[in-house]
N, C-alpha and C positions, 0 to 999 in steps of 0.2 A: 436296439434299445436307444431311445433318445433321452437326453438329460439336460437340465439347465440348473446350475448350482445357485442356491440362495446365498445371500451375503454371509450368514453364519457358516455354511458349508465351505464357501470360498476362504473364509478366515481360518477354518480348520485345516484346509489344504495348505495354506501358507504356513501354518504352524507345523504341519508334517514336513514341509520342505525345510523349515528352519531347524527342526530337530533331526533331520535326516532319516525319517521313517519311510524308507523306500517301499516296503511291503504294503503299507497303508495306502500310499499313493498309487501303486500298481493295482491294488484291489479296487480302488475307486474308478480307475480308468479301464479296468477289464471289461470287455464286451461292449464298450462304447464305440459308436461310429466315429471315424476319423474327423468328421465335421464337428461333432460334439466335443471331442478332445481339443480340436483347434480353437473352438469358442472358449473353452475353459482356459487354455494357455494364453489366449488373447487378453484375458483379464488379470494376468499376473505381471509382476515387474520383470524386467529383462533377466535378471539373475535367477529369479524363480522359474521363469519360462525355460531357460537353458537347462536348469537342473531337471525339471520334469521331462523335457524333451529327450534328454539323454537316457532316461529310464525306459524309453520305448524301444522295441526291437526294430531293426533296420527297415523292414518292409512297412510296418505301421508308421514309423517315424517319417518316412518319405511321403506317405499319403497325408499325414497330419500337416507336414510342412506346406503343402499346397493349399491347405484350408486357412492358413494364418493370414492376418492382415499384412499387407505388403511391407509396411515399415518394420514390423516385428520380424517378419521373415528375413528381411535384409539384415537386421541386427543379428539374428540367430545364425544366419549363414556366415557372417563375419566372425562368429565365435567358433566355427568349425574349421578344421584343417582342410586343405585341398583334397587329401586322400579320403577323409570322412565324407566330404561332399560327393566325390566320385563313386566310392564303394557303397556308402550307406544311403545315398539319396538317388543319384542319377541312374544307378543300375536297376532301381526298382520302380521307375516311373516311365511313362510313355515319352517318346521323343519330343512331342510338342510341349509337354510340361517341363521336360528337362531343359529345353531351349529357353523357356521362360525363367527358370531358376538361374541358369548360367548368365542370362542377360542382366541380372541384379549384381553380378560380381564385377570387380575391377578387371581391367584388361589383362594384367599380369596373372591374377588368380584364375581368370577364365582359361588362359592357356595352360596353366598348371593342371587344372581339373580335367580338361579335355585330354591331356596327355596321359593322365592316370586311369582313364577308362580302359577296362580289360577287353571289352567286346569291340573289335574293329568296326563291325557293321553299325553298331549303336553309335559309336564315335563319329563315323562318317555321316550318319543320318542327322545327328545333332549339328555338326559343322555345316551341313547343307542348309538346315533350317535357319541358322544364324546369318546366312548370306542374303536372305530375303528381306526386303524393306518392311519396316513396321507398318501395320495397317493393310497388308496384303494377304491374300489367301495362302500364299506360300509360307508366311510367318505364322499363320494360325493353324495350319494343318499338322496332322500326325502322320508319320511314315508307316505305322503299323496297320496292316490291312490283310484281307484274304482275297487272293485272286486265282483264277484258273485259266487255262489256255483253251482257245476255241477248238484246237485239234486234239485235245485230250478226250479219252473216254470217261464216262461217268465214274467208273470204278477207280481209275487213276486219279480223277479229280477229288474224290472222297479221301483218298490216302493223302494227297497233297494238302487238302483243306485241314485235315486233322493235325498235320505237322505245323502248318502256318498258324492255326488257331491257338497253339500253345503260347505264342508271343503276343496275342491280342486279348485284352480283358473282355471286351464286348464285341461280338460279331453281329453287326447290323445288316450288312449286305455283302454278297459275294460278287466280285467284279470279274468280268470276262475280258481277257486281252488276247491279242494275236501274238505271233512269234516274236514281234518287235516290241512287245509290251504296250502297244497302243490300245486305249480303251475302246472296247467294241460293244459292251452291254453289261447286263447284270444277270445273275443266275437265280431264278425264282426258287424258293425252297420247295414249293409244291411240285414243280417239275422235277426237281432233284429227288424227292421222295418217291415219286412214281417211277423214276428211272434208276432207283438205287441199285448199286452193285453191278449195273449193266457193263459188260465188257465190249459192247458193240455200239451203243448209242454215244454219239459225239456231243460235246458240250455246245457246239455251234448250232445244233439242231434243237436244243431246248432253251437256249438263251434268249432273253428279251433285248432287242437292239436299242430300244428307246431308253436313254439314260441322260440325266441332267448333270452337268458338270460345270466347273469353273476352272480358269487358268491360274497359274501361280501368281500372276501379277494383277489379278482381279482385286478390286477394293473390297474391304470387309463388309461395307454396306451392300454391295452387290451380292455377296454371299448370303447375308441375312435376308435380303429381299427374295432371292431365288429359293431359299429353303422355305420361306413363308409362302411364296407363290405356289410351289409344287408340293407343299405339305410333306416334306421328307425329313427324316431325322439324321441323315448322314449324306454328305455331298462329296463325290470324288473330285480330286484336283489333278489336272493334267498340265503338262508343259506346252510350249508353243508348237510342238510336233505331235501333240495328242497322246503322248506317253503318260500312263498313269503313274503319279509320283506320291500320292498321299490321299488323305480323306479328312474331312472336317465334320465333327459330330455336333449334335444339338446343344450339348453342354458347353462347348466352346463358344457357340453362337450366343447362348444366354449370357455368358460372361461379357461378350462384346456389346450386346444390347444394354446390359447394365452399365458398362463403362460409358457407352455413348449417351445414355440417358443422364448419367451423372455429369458428363462433360457439357451437354446441352443445357442442363439446369444451371450450371455455373456460368456458362456464357450468357444465358438469359439474365443472370443476376449481375452481370458486369464483371465477371472474374475471368481474366484473359488466359489463364493456364490452370492445369489440373492441380489443385491444392487440397490438403486435408487439414483437419483440426490440429493434428499433431505436428504439422510443419512449422518451421521457425518463423518468428515475426517478420524477418527480412523477406522470406519467400512469399508469405501472405500479402505483405505490403506490395511487393513487386507484381503480384497477380491482380490486386485490387486497384492500384493507383491509376493505371492508364485510363480506364473508363471513368473513374472519379474526376480526373483532370478534364476529360471530355465533357462531363456533366458540369464541371466548374466553368468551362469555356462557354457552354450553352447558357448557364446562368448569367454570365457577364453580358452575353449578347442580349438576353432577355431584359436585363436591367437597362441596357442602352436603348432598347425599343421603348421601354416605359418612360425613360428620360426624354426621348424624342417626342413623346406625346404627353409631356407634362402639362402643356397648355390645355389639352383635352380634359385631363383630370381636374384642372382648376375650374373648368366650365361646369362639370358635374362630378364631384368627388365620389358619388355613389357608384360610378363605373368601376372603382377599385374593388368593390365588394364582390364583383363577379369574375375578377381575374383568376382566382383559384379554380372556379367552376370550369372556365374555358380551358385552362391548362390541364386540369385533371381529366376532363372529358376527352380532350385530344389524345392524351397519353393512353387512356384506357382503350379507346377505339382502335388506335394504332397497334397496341399490343394484342388485342383480340384478333384483328385481321392478320397480323403477322404470325400469331400462334397457329391459326388454322392452316396457313400456307406452309409454315415450317413442318407441322405435323404431316401434311400431305406429301411434302418432299421426303421426309424421313421414312414414311411407309411405302413410298414408291407410287402412290396413287396419282401423283401429279407429274409423273415423269415425262408424259407426252402432252401436257396441257400447255397451250399457247398463251402468251401474255395478254393479248387483246380479249379473248373470251373470258379469261379469269377476271380481268379488270371490269368487264361489263357485268359479270355476275356479282362481284363485290360492290359495284356501284349501285346496283338495284337494292342490295341489302342495306347499303349505307343510306340510300334515299329514304327507305322506309323508316330506318332508325332515326335519321335526322328529322323527318317530318313529325314523328312521335315526340322526340325530345324538344324540338323547336316549339311545337304547339304547347307542350307542357310548361315550358319556361315562360312562354308568352302569356298563358293563362294565369300563372302564378304572379308574374309581375303586374298584369292587369288588375288582379284581385288585390294586390298590395298597393295599388294606386301609384305605381311608379310613373315617371314622366313618359310621354309618348316616345320621345327620342331614345330613352334608355330601354324601354320595352322592345322596340323594334331592333335596336342595336344588339342586345343580348340574344334575341331569338334568331336573327339573321346570321350573326357571327357563329352561334352554336351550330346552326344548320350547316354553314359553310365548313366549319372546323371538322365536323364529323365526316363530311365527304372527303376532304383533303387528307385527314388522318387515315381513313380507310384505304385511300389510294396509296399513301406512303407505306402503310402496313402490308399491302399486297405486292407492290412493285419492288421494294427494297430487298426482301428475302429472295425473290425470284432472280433479281440481278446479282445478288451475292452468290447464289447457287451457280449462275452462269459463269461467274468469275472464279469458281472453284474455292469460294470462301464459305465457311460454315454459316448457313442462313440463320442458325440459332442466335447469332449476334443481333439480328433484327428484332428480337423479342425483348431486348434488354435496354440499357440506358441510351443506346444509339437512337432508336426510333422514338423513345420517350422524349429525349432532349430535342430532337428535330421537330417533333409535334408541338412541344411547349413553345418553341420559337415561332413557328408558323401560326400557332393558335393565337398567341397574343398579338402578333403582327396583324392577323386577320381581324381580331377583335377591335383593335384601335383604328384600323383602316375603315372598317364598317362604321365605327362610332364617329369618325371624322366626317364621313359622308352623311350619315343620318342626322347628326346634330347640325350640319350645314344646311340640310334640306328642311328639317322640321323646326328649327329654331332660327 
């Protein structure tokens, strides 16, 4: 059952919390999906959220915790004791989720919580996941999986699978390993059914050897691209020796893709770090200010260019009317070109594309665009009976600006990617400011030449 509370219902829930009507609250939350309960709690004040959360049984509470907004989850965790986190949360969730929860804690509390875990294997798995660098497959994977040995019979494999499956919420794939736990393949369900209960058929005779995997140090973007490329819902993770150590499921990848999209959107908007509307003003200013200062520097350079050509504006003040057009067109073309390149880099479709062919293709697109826009502005200025010098200046400058902006928009994200810098930066203030500067510089340079020739 899915539910979304209206404002009156939310007010009624808050009244139930204030009056301590626990049975009414539990009746409202009964039979709801953890995600829906999490959405309800997200709309409550911290004290109310803690009150409602503590009314949930341990297993449900653990699932709901994972659905909460990060800031609320962190505040709620701080309201729980180390023992409550260990026994009522971590013991009921998979290792990858447990590692994410622990990562939100302070170092002292993190050590306390880990020490209070009763299951040694669960504790060791969580500690292992915390050793992997953020943004790698090792940090993203879960340790829970089902595997069988190549030298087992089908009958023994079925018994072992039933035992292992008790610890795994969703069994997507059965992995086949050798005696040293090296990944050898996968076990197709169809083959298993036809060989069910056999005491003679060995797993190695029915296993599929082709299996796609990633290593623990693989970047999360590589994980996303590989799952998309091979259309799989789960991906095994191996160490440098090929030993199977975990698996990554599609829901983990969806979270990564959502986070990456959010991060790229913020970078494209000129926000240098991940921030949220609930973050403090200091944090938000720190994230916004660097690129605003770069834009400010660009504006100062632009103003100096205009000052340098002040004499040109005295000759024909109407040139100033077209300055916003030139700057805006340069910025728009640059952002369009860079957006296409960044999208291609993010999807992996441009992974093997060389710089020269990509620039030649973008140049052809820019030439057609520049011809259309240049001809249009020439016709408009001619119809408005502008001076011959101004008509040619604006048309030629616009044509040139579109070409240079397209090249900047193509080259910059590709170079940033080569330098291991997020190319999404190229779709924001960086390329816009750069194109504004070169756009106006081109405009006044062309104007200087045209007015010198034609007047």
